[in-house]
C-alpha positions as CSV (number, residue, x, y, z in Angstrom):
1,M,-123.1,-53.1,51.4
2,G,-123.0,-52.2,55.0
3,D,-121.7,-55.6,56.1
4,E,-119.1,-55.8,53.3
5,P,-115.5,-55.6,54.6
6,W,-113.6,-52.5,53.6
7,H,-111.1,-52.7,50.6
8,P,-109.3,-50.1,48.5
9,G,-112.0,-50.2,45.9
10,L,-114.5,-48.7,48.3
11,G,-112.6,-45.4,48.6
12,D,-112.7,-43.2,51.7
13,E,-110.2,-44.0,54.5
14,A,-109.2,-47.4,55.6
15,P,-111.0,-48.5,58.8
16,D,-109.2,-49.3,61.9
17,G,-107.7,-52.8,61.8
18,W,-107.2,-53.0,58.1
19,A,-103.6,-54.0,57.0
20,E,-101.8,-53.8,53.7
21,G,-102.1,-57.2,52.0
22,D,-105.6,-58.0,53.1
23,E,-107.4,-59.7,50.3
24,P,-110.4,-57.9,48.7
25,P,-113.7,-59.7,48.4
26,Q,-114.1,-62.3,45.6
27,Y,-116.9,-60.4,44.0
28,V,-118.2,-56.8,43.5
29,A,-121.8,-56.4,42.9
30,D,-121.4,-53.4,40.4
31,A,-118.5,-54.8,38.4
32,E,-118.7,-55.0,34.6
33,E,-118.6,-58.5,33.1
34,D,-116.6,-57.5,30.0
35,V,-113.3,-55.9,31.1
36,P,-111.6,-54.0,28.2
37,D,-108.0,-54.8,27.2
38,P,-105.2,-52.3,27.8
39,N,-104.1,-50.0,25.1
40,M,-101.1,-51.3,23.0
41,E,-99.5,-47.9,22.9
42,G,-96.3,-47.9,24.9
43,M,-95.8,-51.6,25.0
44,P,-92.1,-52.7,24.8
45,H,-90.8,-54.0,21.4
46,I,-90.3,-57.7,21.7
47,W,-88.7,-59.3,18.6
48,G,-90.7,-61.9,16.9
49,Y,-94.0,-60.9,18.6
50,E,-94.7,-57.6,16.8
51,D,-98.1,-58.8,15.6
52,C,-99.3,-60.0,19.0
53,D,-102.2,-58.2,20.6
54,F,-104.4,-58.8,23.6
55,D,-107.2,-60.2,21.4
56,K,-104.9,-62.1,19.0
57,S,-102.4,-64.8,19.5
58,E,-99.9,-65.9,16.9
59,L,-99.2,-69.6,16.1
60,Q,-95.4,-70.0,16.4
61,E,-94.1,-72.7,14.1
62,C,-90.9,-74.4,15.3
63,V,-88.1,-75.6,13.1
64,P,-88.1,-79.5,13.3
65,V,-84.9,-81.3,14.1
66,P,-84.7,-84.8,12.6
67,S,-84.0,-87.7,14.9
68,E,-81.3,-90.3,14.5
69,E,-83.7,-92.7,12.8
70,E,-85.0,-90.0,10.5
71,C,-81.4,-89.2,9.5
72,R,-80.7,-92.9,8.7
73,Q,-83.9,-93.3,6.7
74,A,-83.2,-90.1,4.8
75,L,-79.9,-91.6,3.7
76,V,-81.5,-94.9,2.8
77,A,-84.1,-93.1,0.6
78,Y,-81.3,-91.1,-1.0
79,V,-79.2,-94.2,-1.9
80,E,-82.2,-96.1,-3.2
81,S,-83.1,-93.2,-5.5
82,N,-79.5,-93.1,-7.1
83,C,-78.6,-96.0,-9.3
84,C,-74.9,-95.2,-9.1
85,L,-74.7,-95.8,-5.3
86,G,-74.2,-99.1,-3.7
87,K,-76.4,-100.2,-0.8
88,E,-73.7,-102.2,1.1
89,P,-72.3,-99.3,3.1
90,I,-75.7,-98.6,4.7
91,N,-75.5,-102.0,6.5
92,S,-72.2,-101.0,8.1
93,L,-73.2,-97.5,8.9
94,V,-72.7,-96.3,12.5
95,I,-74.0,-92.9,13.5
96,N,-71.6,-91.3,16.0
97,N,-73.0,-87.8,16.4
98,I,-75.7,-85.5,15.1
99,V,-75.1,-81.8,15.0
100,A,-78.3,-79.9,14.5
101,S,-78.4,-76.3,13.3
102,N,-80.6,-73.9,11.4
103,A,-80.0,-72.0,8.2
104,F,-81.5,-68.5,8.1
105,K,-82.6,-66.5,5.1
106,F,-83.5,-62.8,5.4
107,T,-85.3,-61.2,2.5
108,L,-86.1,-57.5,1.9
109,E,-88.4,-56.4,-0.9
110,S,-89.2,-52.9,-1.9
111,F,-92.1,-52.4,-4.4
112,V,-91.8,-49.1,-6.2
113,E,-93.4,-47.3,-9.1
114,K,-91.9,-45.0,-11.7
115,R,-93.9,-42.7,-13.9
116,K,-93.1,-41.0,-17.2
117,A,-95.3,-39.3,-19.7
118,G,-95.0,-38.7,-23.5
119,Y,-97.0,-38.1,-26.6
120,E,-98.7,-40.9,-28.5
121,F,-101.0,-41.0,-31.5
122,K,-103.8,-43.1,-32.9
123,P,-105.9,-43.0,-36.1
124,Y,-108.7,-40.5,-35.6
125,K,-112.0,-42.3,-36.6
126,G,-114.3,-39.5,-35.5
127,G,-116.0,-38.8,-32.2
128,E,-115.6,-36.2,-29.4
129,I,-112.2,-34.9,-28.6
130,D,-111.1,-34.5,-24.9
131,D,-109.0,-31.4,-25.6
132,P,-107.6,-28.9,-23.0
133,S,-110.9,-26.9,-23.2
134,H,-112.5,-29.6,-21.1
135,G,-110.4,-28.8,-18.1
136,R,-106.9,-28.9,-16.6
137,A,-104.9,-32.0,-17.3
138,P,-103.8,-33.8,-14.1
139,E,-100.1,-33.9,-13.3
140,T,-98.2,-37.1,-13.5
141,W,-98.5,-38.1,-9.8
142,E,-102.1,-36.8,-9.5
143,M,-103.5,-39.7,-11.6
144,E,-104.6,-42.7,-9.7
145,V,-103.0,-45.9,-11.0
146,K,-102.9,-49.0,-8.8
147,P,-101.1,-52.3,-9.4
148,K,-103.1,-55.5,-9.7
149,E,-100.8,-57.3,-7.4
150,L,-98.1,-56.1,-4.9
151,F,-94.5,-57.2,-5.4
152,K,-95.1,-58.2,-9.0
153,K,-93.5,-56.5,-12.0
154,A,-96.0,-54.8,-14.3
155,E,-96.5,-51.9,-16.7
156,V,-99.7,-49.8,-17.0
157,K,-100.4,-47.3,-19.7
158,K,-103.1,-44.7,-19.2
159,E,-104.2,-41.7,-21.3
160,V,-104.0,-38.3,-19.5
161,P,-107.4,-36.6,-19.6
162,H,-107.8,-33.3,-21.5
163,T,-104.7,-33.7,-23.7
164,S,-106.1,-34.8,-27.0
165,S,-105.8,-32.9,-30.3
166,V,-106.6,-33.9,-33.9
167,R,-104.3,-33.2,-36.9
168,T,-103.7,-34.2,-40.5
169,C,-101.8,-37.4,-40.8
170,H,-98.1,-36.6,-41.0
171,V,-97.2,-39.8,-42.9
172,C,-99.6,-39.7,-45.9
173,L,-100.2,-35.9,-45.6
174,G,-104.0,-36.5,-45.5
175,L,-104.2,-38.8,-48.6
176,G,-105.0,-41.9,-46.6
177,Y,-102.5,-44.0,-48.6
178,V,-98.7,-44.3,-49.2
179,R,-96.5,-45.6,-51.9
180,C,-96.0,-49.4,-51.7
181,F,-92.5,-50.0,-50.3
182,R,-92.3,-53.4,-52.1
183,C,-92.7,-52.2,-55.7
184,H,-91.9,-48.5,-55.1
185,G,-95.3,-47.5,-56.6
186,W,-94.9,-49.4,-59.9
187,G,-97.4,-52.1,-59.1
188,R,-95.0,-54.8,-60.2
189,H,-91.5,-56.0,-59.5
190,V,-88.9,-58.2,-61.1
191,C,-90.0,-61.8,-61.4
192,R,-88.7,-63.8,-58.4
193,S,-88.6,-67.1,-60.4
194,C,-86.4,-66.1,-63.4
195,S,-85.0,-62.8,-61.9
196,G,-85.9,-61.1,-65.2
197,F,-83.7,-63.3,-67.4
198,V,-85.7,-64.9,-70.3
199,F,-84.1,-67.7,-72.2
200,E,-83.7,-66.7,-75.9
201,G,-81.6,-69.7,-77.0
202,E,-78.3,-67.9,-77.7
203,G,-75.5,-69.6,-75.9
204,M,-78.0,-72.0,-74.1
205,E,-78.5,-75.7,-74.4
206,V,-81.2,-76.8,-76.8
207,E,-83.4,-78.1,-73.9
208,A,-83.4,-74.6,-72.3
209,A,-83.9,-72.7,-75.5
210,G,-87.4,-71.2,-75.8
211,A,-88.2,-72.2,-72.2
212,T,-91.1,-70.2,-70.8
213,C,-91.1,-68.8,-67.2
214,Q,-94.3,-70.0,-65.6
215,A,-94.4,-67.1,-63.1
216,C,-94.1,-64.1,-65.4
217,S,-94.8,-65.7,-68.9
218,D,-91.5,-64.3,-70.1
219,S,-92.6,-60.7,-69.3
220,R,-89.7,-60.4,-66.7
221,Y,-92.1,-58.9,-64.2
222,E,-94.9,-60.1,-62.0
223,Q,-97.7,-58.2,-60.2
224,C,-96.9,-56.9,-56.7
225,G,-98.9,-59.0,-54.2
226,D,-98.4,-56.6,-51.4
227,C,-100.4,-53.8,-53.0
228,S,-102.5,-55.9,-55.5
229,A,-100.7,-54.1,-58.3
230,L,-102.1,-50.7,-57.3
231,G,-98.7,-49.2,-56.4
232,R,-100.0,-47.9,-53.1
233,R,-101.1,-49.2,-49.7
234,V,-103.3,-48.0,-46.8
235,C,-101.4,-45.6,-44.6
236,P,-100.2,-47.5,-41.5
237,A,-100.3,-44.4,-39.3
238,C,-103.9,-43.3,-39.8
239,D,-105.4,-46.6,-41.2
240,G,-106.7,-44.6,-44.2
241,Y,-108.7,-42.1,-42.1
242,R,-106.4,-39.2,-43.1
243,A,-106.2,-37.8,-39.6
244,I,-104.6,-38.8,-36.3
245,R,-105.5,-38.1,-32.6
246,C,-102.5,-37.0,-30.5
247,F,-102.6,-37.3,-26.7
248,I,-100.3,-37.6,-23.7
249,Q,-99.9,-41.1,-22.3
250,L,-98.8,-41.9,-18.8
251,K,-96.6,-45.0,-18.5
252,V,-96.3,-46.5,-15.0
253,K,-93.8,-49.2,-14.3
254,F,-94.1,-51.3,-11.1
255,K,-91.0,-53.0,-10.1
256,N,-89.9,-55.2,-7.2
257,H,-86.4,-54.8,-5.8
258,K,-85.2,-57.8,-3.8
259,E,-82.3,-58.4,-1.5
260,E,-81.5,-61.7,0.1
261,Y,-79.0,-62.9,2.7
262,L,-78.4,-66.5,3.5
263,R,-76.7,-67.6,6.7
264,E,-75.6,-71.2,6.9
265,E,-72.5,-72.1,8.9
266,T,-71.8,-75.8,8.0
267,D,-69.9,-77.1,5.0
268,L,-73.2,-77.7,3.1
269,P,-73.1,-75.7,-0.1
270,D,-75.3,-72.6,0.1
271,H,-76.9,-73.2,-3.3
272,L,-78.4,-76.5,-2.1
273,V,-80.0,-75.2,1.1
274,A,-81.4,-72.2,-0.9
275,E,-83.5,-74.6,-3.0
276,V,-85.4,-76.3,-0.2
277,G,-88.6,-75.4,1.7
278,W,-88.3,-72.7,4.4
279,I,-90.3,-72.1,7.5
280,T,-91.4,-68.4,7.9
281,M,-90.4,-67.2,11.4
282,F,-91.2,-63.5,10.9
283,E,-92.8,-61.5,8.2
284,Q,-93.6,-57.8,8.2
285,M,-95.1,-55.6,5.5
286,H,-95.6,-51.9,5.6
287,E,-95.3,-48.7,3.5
288,Q,-91.9,-48.1,5.1
289,L,-90.2,-50.5,7.4
290,A,-87.8,-50.1,10.3
291,P,-84.8,-52.5,10.5
292,I,-85.0,-55.6,12.6
293,E,-83.5,-55.2,16.1
294,G,-82.8,-57.6,18.9
295,F,-82.5,-60.8,16.9
296,P,-80.1,-63.3,18.6
297,I,-77.9,-63.4,15.4
298,P,-76.3,-60.0,15.0
299,E,-75.8,-60.5,11.2
300,I,-79.5,-60.5,10.7
301,D,-79.9,-57.1,12.4
302,S,-77.0,-55.8,10.4
303,K,-78.3,-57.0,7.0
304,S,-81.7,-55.6,7.7
305,K,-80.2,-52.1,8.3
306,Q,-77.9,-52.4,5.4
307,F,-80.6,-53.5,2.9
308,L,-83.0,-50.8,4.0
309,A,-80.4,-48.1,3.7
310,K,-79.4,-49.4,0.3
311,H,-83.0,-49.3,-1.0
312,R,-83.5,-45.8,0.3
313,L,-80.4,-44.5,-1.5
314,E,-80.7,-46.4,-4.8
315,L,-84.4,-47.1,-5.4
316,L,-86.2,-43.9,-4.5
317,D,-84.7,-41.6,-7.1
318,K,-87.7,-40.4,-9.2
319,K,-89.6,-43.4,-7.9
320,R,-92.3,-43.8,-5.2
321,L,-92.1,-46.5,-2.6
322,L,-95.4,-48.3,-2.4
323,Q,-94.7,-51.2,0.0
324,Q,-91.9,-52.9,1.7
325,R,-91.8,-56.5,3.0
326,Q,-89.1,-58.2,5.1
327,K,-89.1,-61.9,5.9
328,L,-87.0,-64.1,8.0
329,S,-87.1,-67.8,7.3
330,A,-85.4,-70.9,8.7
331,T,-84.8,-74.4,7.6
332,P,-83.1,-77.3,9.5
333,V,-79.5,-78.4,8.6
334,T,-78.3,-81.5,10.4
335,E,-74.7,-82.7,10.1
336,V,-74.4,-86.4,10.7
337,H,-71.0,-87.9,11.7
338,V,-70.8,-91.6,10.8
339,T,-68.4,-94.5,10.5
340,W,-68.3,-96.7,7.3
341,K,-66.4,-99.9,8.1
342,D,-64.1,-98.0,10.5
343,Q,-63.7,-95.1,8.1
344,P,-65.1,-91.8,9.4
345,G,-67.4,-89.8,7.2
346,R,-70.3,-87.4,7.3
347,Y,-73.4,-86.3,5.4
348,W,-76.1,-83.7,5.8
349,V,-79.8,-83.8,6.1
350,Y,-81.4,-80.5,5.3
351,G,-84.7,-78.8,4.6
352,K,-88.2,-79.6,5.5
353,E,-88.0,-82.3,2.8
354,Q,-85.0,-83.9,4.5
355,K,-82.8,-83.9,1.4
356,V,-79.4,-85.5,1.7
357,Y,-76.0,-84.3,0.7
358,C,-73.3,-87.0,0.9
359,P,-70.2,-86.2,-1.2
360,D,-68.0,-88.9,0.5
361,Y,-70.3,-91.9,0.1
362,P,-67.9,-94.8,0.0
363,E,-69.5,-96.9,-2.8
364,Q,-70.3,-95.0,-6.0
365,C,-69.6,-95.3,-9.7
366,A,-66.6,-93.3,-11.0
367,C,-68.9,-91.5,-13.4
368,C,-71.3,-90.4,-10.7
369,V,-71.1,-86.9,-9.2
370,I,-72.9,-86.7,-5.9
371,L,-74.9,-83.5,-5.3
C-alpha cells in the first residue's frame, strides 16, 4: 500500500503534487465485489416508468405503425372478404399520403365491497346451537370475507357466529304440516276434465247422453295429487321438523365500478376502434391510486383526476374500497389518402389486427353498407 498513489478514498490530506481531476487507481484491494443498489426513496417521478427499479427492467412495447404496403394489403384483404365490393378499384389505387396516429383508452376500475346483515332461518334438525352464550358476535366489518377474484362481481353469504336461536315454527305452529293450498284441505278438487258437469241427457244430444267422465267417473271430483288426498302437506318452512333455527346472516356484495375514456382524433367512428385489440402502455394497481401526472396528452391527466374524484364521492358511501386499477392503452390508427381513377378518397387501417374502414369505396352494391 505504501507505493500506491494517493487518491480521495485513502483519507488523510492530499499529498503535495496532487491535483483535482487526477484519476484514482483502477483497483482497490479491499473493495467489495457486490456493490449494493441505491435506495429508491426520493427518486423523481417519471411517467411510464413507475415500476422500474435498479434490479428490474420493464419491457416497453411500442405501438406499431403499418407501412404503405401493409396498408395496401389490408385493403385488399378487406375487399376480398366482402362479396359486395368490386376488386377493380384496387388496381387503380394510388396511395398519396399516410397519416399515422394513435388512439388512447384510459380505464379506471374501483373494486368495492358493501356489507349488510339481516335475520334468516332454516329448519332445525337437531344439533348444537351457537347461541350468544358462546361469546360476543363479531360486528359486520370484523368478519373476514375475501373475494375469490379481484374486479369481478360476486356475492358472499356468511353466518355470523354466536347469533343462533331455536323457536317453534311460525308457519305450522309446531305441527309439522300445513293445509294443502291446492284443495284447501279437502283432499279433492273439482274434476279438471268435466269441470264438475255430468251429462244427464236432458237437453243434450243422444250421443252425449249418459256419457261417463273418464277422470272422475261422474263423481264431479278427483283426488288432489299435490297432497295425495290427505288435505295437508309438509310445512315448507320447517320441512316437517316443527322448529326453526334463526340466525343473523352477513351478505357481502363485491362490485367493480369502471370508467373509460377513449381519445381518437380522426374521423374513424369511436365504436369501431373500441372493439379492436389494444396495447397496454401503463397499468397500475393499488389500494388507493393517485392520478396520472405528466402524460404528454393533458386530457389523460385530466380524466384520471376526474374519475378518481368521482369514485371517491360516489362509490365509498357505506362501502369499502378494496383495490383500484388504472390502465392506459393505445392502438394504431392510420388514415390513408388515396386516389381512385383521379378521384380522391381515404380509408383507415386501425388496431393490431389491421382492420379497415372504407365508407367511400367506389365500387359497391347499393344494398351494401360498409362498416
